[in-house]
C-alpha positions in Angstrom: 137.3 109.1 85.9 139.7 107.4 88.3 139.7 107.8 92.0 143.0 109.7 91.8 141.3 112.4 89.8 138.9 113.3 92.5 140.1 116.6 94.0 137.2 117.9 96.0 135.9 116.2 99.2 138.6 113.5 99.1 141.2 116.2 99.5 140.2 116.7 103.2 143.3 116.0 105.3 141.6 113.6 107.7 142.0 109.9 107.3 139.0 107.5 107.0 139.7 106.2 110.5 139.8 109.7 111.9 136.5 110.6 110.2 134.8 107.5 111.5 135.9 108.4 115.0 134.5 111.9 114.7 131.3 110.6 113.3 130.8 108.2 116.1 131.6 110.9 118.7 129.3 113.6 117.2 126.4 111.9 115.4 123.2 110.6 116.9 123.5 106.9 117.9 120.4 105.7 116.0 122.5 104.1 113.2 125.1 101.3 113.2 127.4 102.4 110.4 130.1 100.2 109.1 133.6 101.8 109.6 133.9 103.2 106.0 133.4 106.7 104.6 132.2 106.7 101.0 133.4 109.7 99.0 132.4 108.8 95.4 130.1 106.6 93.4 129.7 105.8 89.8 127.2 103.3 88.4 127.2 100.1 90.4 130.4 101.0 92.3 131.3 103.2 95.2 134.7 104.2 96.6 135.7 104.8 100.2 138.1 107.4 101.6 141.0 105.0 101.2 140.3 104.5 97.5 138.9 101.0 97.9 136.1 100.1 95.4 132.9 98.3 96.3 130.2 96.7 94.2 127.0 98.2 95.7 124.1 95.9 96.0 122.5 97.9 98.8 121.9 101.0 96.6 121.1 103.3 99.5 118.4 100.9 100.5 116.7 100.9 97.0 117.3 104.7 96.5 120.0 104.5 93.8 117.8 102.8 91.2 120.1 104.0 88.4 123.2 103.5 90.4 125.5 106.2 91.6 125.7 109.6 90.0 123.9 108.8 86.8 125.1 111.4 84.3 121.7 112.4 83.1 120.4 112.8 86.7 123.5 114.8 87.7 123.1 117.0 84.6 119.5 117.6 85.3 120.1 118.6 88.9 123.1 120.8 88.0 121.1 122.7 85.3 118.1 123.2 87.7 120.3 124.5 90.5 121.5 127.2 88.2 117.9 128.2 87.3 115.8 128.1 90.5 115.9 125.8 93.5 112.9 126.7 95.7 109.9 129.0 95.4 107.4 127.4 97.9 104.0 126.0 97.3 102.5 129.5 97.2 103.4 129.3 93.5 104.0 126.7 90.8 107.4 125.7 89.4 107.9 124.0 86.1 109.5 120.7 87.1 106.8 120.2 89.7 104.1 120.4 87.1 105.9 118.2 84.6 106.6 115.5 87.2 103.0 115.6 88.4 101.8 115.2 84.9 104.0 112.2 84.3 103.1 110.4 87.5 99.4 111.2 87.0 99.6 109.6 83.5 101.4 106.5 84.8 98.8 106.0 87.5 95.8 106.9 85.3 94.4 110.4 85.9 95.8 110.6 89.4 96.2 113.6 91.7 99.8 114.0 92.8 101.0 115.3 96.2 104.8 115.9 96.4 106.8 115.7 99.5 110.4 114.8 100.6 110.4 111.2 101.8 108.6 107.9 102.1 107.5 108.4 105.7 106.0 111.8 104.7 104.2 110.2 101.9 102.8 107.6 104.3 101.6 110.3 106.6 99.9 112.2 103.8 98.1 109.0 102.7 96.9 108.2 106.2 95.7 111.8 106.6 93.9 111.7 103.2 92.1 108.5 104.1 90.8 109.8 107.4 89.8 113.1 106.0 88.1 111.5 103.0 86.0 109.4 105.4 85.2 112.4 107.7 84.7 115.2 105.2 83.6 113.5 101.9 81.7 110.5 103.2 80.5 112.3 106.3 81.6 109.3 108.5 84.0 110.6 111.1 83.6 107.3 113.0 85.3 105.6 110.1 88.8 106.4 111.3 90.5 103.0 111.7 93.2 101.4 109.6 94.1 97.8 108.8 97.8 97.2 108.1 99.8 94.0 108.2 102.1 92.1 110.5 105.8 92.4 109.4 105.0 95.6 107.4 107.1 98.7 107.4 105.8 102.2 106.5 108.2 104.7 108.1 109.4 106.2 111.3 107.1 109.2 112.0 104.4 108.5 114.6 101.6 107.8 112.1 103.7 105.7 109.8 105.1 103.9 112.8 101.7 103.0 114.0 100.9 101.5 110.5 104.1 99.5 110.8 103.3 96.0 112.0 106.6 95.2 113.7 106.7 95.6 117.5 110.4 96.1 117.6 110.0 99.5 115.9 107.4 100.5 118.5 109.6 99.9 121.5 109.9 103.1 123.6 107.4 105.1 121.6 104.1 104.1 123.3 101.4 105.1 123.4 101.1 104.6 119.7 98.7 106.6 117.5 95.4 104.7 118.0 93.3 103.1 115.3 95.6 100.6 113.8 95.1 96.8 113.6 97.3 94.3 111.8 96.2 91.4 109.6 98.4 88.6 108.5 100.0 89.0 105.1 98.8 86.3 102.7 96.0 85.4 105.0 92.8 86.7 103.5 90.6 85.4 106.4 92.5 87.7 108.8 91.7 90.6 106.5 88.1 89.8 106.4 87.9 89.7 110.2 89.5 93.1 110.7 88.1 95.3 108.0 84.8 96.8 109.3 82.5 99.8 108.7 84.9 101.7 110.9 87.9 101.1 108.6 88.9 104.1 106.4 91.9 102.5 104.8 93.7 99.2 104.2 97.4 99.8 104.1 99.5 97.3 102.2 102.9 96.7 100.5 102.8 94.9 97.2 105.9 93.1 98.5 106.9 93.3 102.2 110.4 94.6 101.8 111.7 95.3 105.3 109.6 92.4 106.5 111.7 89.9 104.6 110.9 90.4 100.9 107.7 88.5 101.2 105.9 88.2 97.9 102.1 88.0 97.9 100.4 84.8 96.9 98.6 84.9 93.6 95.3 86.9 93.9 95.9 88.0 97.5 96.2 91.8 96.7 93.2 91.6 94.5 91.1 90.0 97.3 92.3 92.6 99.7 91.3 95.3 97.3 87.8 93.7 96.8 87.3 93.5 100.6 88.2 97.2 101.0 85.9 98.2 98.2 83.0 96.2 99.5 83.3 97.7 103.0 83.8 101.3 101.9 87.5 101.6 102.8 90.3 103.0 100.6 93.0 100.7 99.3 96.3 102.3 100.3 99.4 100.8 98.6 103.0 101.6 99.9 105.3 101.5 96.9 108.2 103.3 98.6 110.7 100.5 98.2 109.3 98.4 95.4 108.0 101.1 93.0 109.8 102.9 90.2 110.5 99.7 88.3 112.2 97.6 90.9 109.9 94.6 90.3 109.9 94.9 86.5 106.8 97.1 86.1 106.8 100.8 87.0 104.4 100.2 89.9 104.6 96.9 91.6 100.8 96.7 92.0 100.5 96.5 88.2 101.4 92.8 88.4 98.6 92.1 90.9 95.4 93.0 88.9 94.4 95.9 91.3 93.8 99.6 91.0 94.5 101.3 94.4 92.8 104.4 95.6 96.1 105.8 96.9 99.7 104.8 96.3 102.9 106.5 97.5 106.5 106.5 96.3 109.9 107.8 97.4 113.4 106.2 97.4 114.4 105.6 93.8 112.1 108.3 92.5 114.8 111.0 92.8 117.8 108.8 91.8 119.5 109.7 95.1 117.9 113.1 95.6 115.2 113.2 98.4 111.7 113.2 97.1 108.4 111.5 97.9 105.0 111.4 96.2 101.5 110.4 97.0 99.1 109.7 94.0 95.4 109.2 94.5 92.3 108.7 92.4 90.3 111.9 91.8 87.6 110.5 94.1 90.0 109.8 97.0 91.8 113.1 96.4 88.6 114.9 97.4 89.8 114.4 101.0 92.3 117.2 100.6 91.5 120.8 100.0 93.6 124.0 100.5 95.0 124.0 104.0 94.3 120.4 104.8 97.9 119.3 104.4 101.2 120.7 103.2 105.0 120.5 102.9 107.5 123.4 102.9 109.9 121.6 100.5 107.5 119.3 98.8 107.6 119.8 95.0 111.1 121.4 95.2 112.2 122.2 91.7 115.6 120.4 92.0 114.1 117.2 93.4 111.4 117.2 90.7 113.9 117.8 88.0 116.0 114.8 89.3 112.8 112.7 89.3 112.0 113.7 85.7 115.5 112.6 84.6 115.0 109.2 86.4 111.7 108.6 84.6 113.2 109.5 81.3 116.2 107.1 81.8 113.9 104.2 82.8 111.8 104.7 79.7 114.5 105.5 77.2 116.9 102.8 78.3 114.2 100.1 78.5 115.0 99.3 82.1 111.7 97.7 82.9 112.3 95.0 80.3 115.9 94.7 81.5 114.7 94.0 85.1 112.0 91.5 83.8 114.7 89.6 81.8 117.5 89.6 84.4 115.7 89.5 87.7 114.5 85.9 87.5 118.0 84.8 86.3 119.6 86.5 89.4 117.1 85.0 91.8 117.7 81.6 90.2 121.5 81.9 90.6 121.1 82.9 94.2 118.8 80.0 94.8 121.3 77.6 93.2 123.8 78.5 96.0 121.7 76.3 98.2 122.9 73.2 96.4 126.6 74.2 96.9 126.4 75.6 100.4 124.3 74.3 103.3 124.3 77.8 104.9 121.8 78.9 102.2 118.2 77.9 102.6 116.9 79.6 99.4 116.1 82.9 97.7 113.0 84.8 97.1 111.9 88.1 95.5 110.8 89.7 92.3 112.8 91.7 89.8 115.7 93.4 91.5 114.6 93.0 95.1 115.8 89.7 96.5 116.3 88.1 99.9 118.6 85.2 100.6 117.4 83.0 103.4 120.0 81.4 105.7 119.7 78.2 107.8 121.6 79.8 110.8 122.1 83.3 112.2 125.2 84.3 110.3 123.8 87.3 108.3 125.9 89.9 110.0 129.0 87.8 109.6 128.3 87.5 105.9 127.6 91.3 105.5 131.0 92.0 107.2 132.9 89.5 105.2 131.4 90.8 101.9 132.3 94.3 102.9 135.9 93.2 103.4 135.9 91.7 99.9 134.3 94.7 98.2 130.6 93.8 98.1 127.8 95.7 99.8 124.8 93.6 100.9 122.2 94.3 103.6 121.1 92.2 106.6 117.3 92.0 107.0 117.5 89.7 110.0 120.0 87.3 111.5 118.9 84.7 109.0 118.3 86.7 105.8 120.1 89.1 103.5 118.7 91.6 101.1 120.1 92.5 97.7 119.0 95.7 95.8 121.0 96.1 92.7 120.4 99.2 90.5 117.9 98.7 87.7 120.7 99.1 85.1 122.9 96.4 86.7 124.4 94.1 84.1 124.8 90.3 84.4 128.6 90.9 84.7 128.0 92.8 87.9 125.6 90.1 89.1 128.2 87.4 88.4 130.8 89.4 90.3 128.5 89.7 93.3 127.7 86.0 93.1 131.4 85.1 93.1 132.1 87.2 96.2 129.0 85.9 98.0 130.0 82.3 97.1 133.5 82.9 98.5 132.2 84.3 101.7 129.7 81.4 102.2 132.6 78.9 101.6 134.7 80.7 104.2 131.8 80.5 106.7 131.2 76.9 106.0 134.9 76.2 106.4 
């Protein structure tokens, strides 16, 4: 399908510039949107209102794990919308049950709680940990959490308190009490902070927003052992790195650990909002009817979308694809260092990659890439993040590398 064949939203009479002006006048000021309005996506590409095509290596910040408008996901959503959309959690719906079954099997006899977003899944996990300590263990004094510096777990008040980045706390004090922050990849700091008052240790298998920081070999296993020895639950945030992004369905699978609780969102719905918390049967004893809930959680359309995503990942062999091509892509990005002094190196795992820069030019690179038809994301003034879809081919990667190389040459010049 060509851009010219689109005859729905793109037929609106307003120009892209006019729409941008209206958006900036009427929308909340908490985002810094680039001056483009996207109207269609297909695979690794997205088109703006003017018909310009972009290679998308942001992917809705790891949401579009199968790219844009994957036909099997679109078909699943369309069929479900025609059947039933919402019945509430006073009743079951079929997609909800089937998705819970699949996620439980992936985790290993887990109990699944479905919600709408990553931050909601974080909140559910924090509440479960505290309630498990208070109601199951009979230790209400065990209510503290240990999280990590540079972590990110969401924007609601509990998730924000778990986030170990002061810039996100600015203006929202007093924070929810009971959170301390260890240093990632520093096991001694974990040992100092986890005590008999700790109900949960909250950790990302890779710190995504914190700079795509990969754990040192054995670090997560040691954290898990410390939590177990001191009676705390191991809580693993897989919102950005789960659903195959690192080459295994769950990122923790590469770390020789079995968490008590994990949570997912982003890529789970293939672009449709959904979140999930999965716990062991023991940790799940912390919840009983009325302890927690969600009006839209387990929505039939969202669950049907997620089922389609899981089927595509399995049937198309995308985990193997990521394991084969992720290291190659990281290697090619690292090689830019030898050709351009602006690049300090690359790091990551699978299809989540950061490019480190030797000077604060990240925003300039993002803007220039946008002009040339490539979407990349700024993590900080000295780092970029690339999140290609799991089904990205090497031809797409080579195209992205060519554009990025051109931009780096322009900056150096």
